N, C-alpha and C positions, 0 to 999 in steps of 0.2 A: 735595753738590748744586751745580750750576753756577748762577751768578747770572743773572737774567733779562737777555736781550739788549735793547738799546735799539731802539725802532721807528724805521725809516728811512722817512719819508714821501716818496713819489715823485710825488704828484699827487692830484687829486680829480675829482669830477664829480657828475652828477645822474642820478636815475632818470627815464627818459623813457618815456611810454606811446605806443606807435605802433600802426600798423595790425595788427601781428602780436604784440602784447603788450608787456610792460614789459621794458626793457633798460637798461643802464648806459652812459651816454656819459661817458668820462673823458678827462682831459688829463694827460699824463705829462711831467715835467721831465727830459729826457734829459741835460742838462748836469750835474745833481747826482747821477746814479746812481753809486754807488760801484763802482769797477772790480774790487774783490775779489769782488763777487757776479756779475759778468758771466763767462759761460763760453762756450767754443767747442765746437760739435758739427758735424761734417761741413763745416767751413770757414765756418760761420755763427755769429754771436754772439747769445747769448740771456741773459735775466735772468728769474728767477722772481719774480712779483709776487702780492701778496694784494689782492684787491678786496673790500671789505666795506661793508655799509650802515651808516651812522651812526644812532645812536638818534634824533637830531633834526638838522635842517639847521643849518649854521653861518650866520654873518652874511651870507654871499654866496648863500645858498640851496643850497649843495652838501650833498648827503646821502649821498655815496659817498666813501670814502677808499681811496687806493692806496698800498700800502707794499711795500718790498722783502722778499721771503721770505728770511730769514736762517737758517732752520733747516738744520742739518747733522747727519747721524747721528753718534752718539758712536763713537769708535774702539773696536773690540772688543779684548778681551785675546786676543792671538794666540799667546802662548806659555803652555804649561802648566807648572806648577811641577814640580820633580823628583819629588815624591810623587805627583802626578797622572800623570806619565809612567810611573812604575813600576806603578801600579795600573790603567792603562787598556789596553784592547785595541784593535787597529785594527778598522775596520769589516769588513774582509775576514775577520778571525778570528771575529767574532760571527755574520756572515751569509754563508753560502756559497750562492751561487746557481748 
């Protein structure tokens, strides 16, 4: 098992009720965002964030927390062992369409 990753807090905010319902107004500290979690797509920079409601407000009345989404998929085993290679058939051998 891998050890749990440390939460990287990026900001906070409050739940606000407006004319069209409840929404979350948050402030994000861009200076402290870790560059290893920023990625580029089509020439633009992005970062994945998690916005979650706190169980109770903090000393400043903030009841929303913003953290960096650090989840990455585990690398899959790409090579089969020699015994697996000897016993396996290719898809084209099993299913002929």
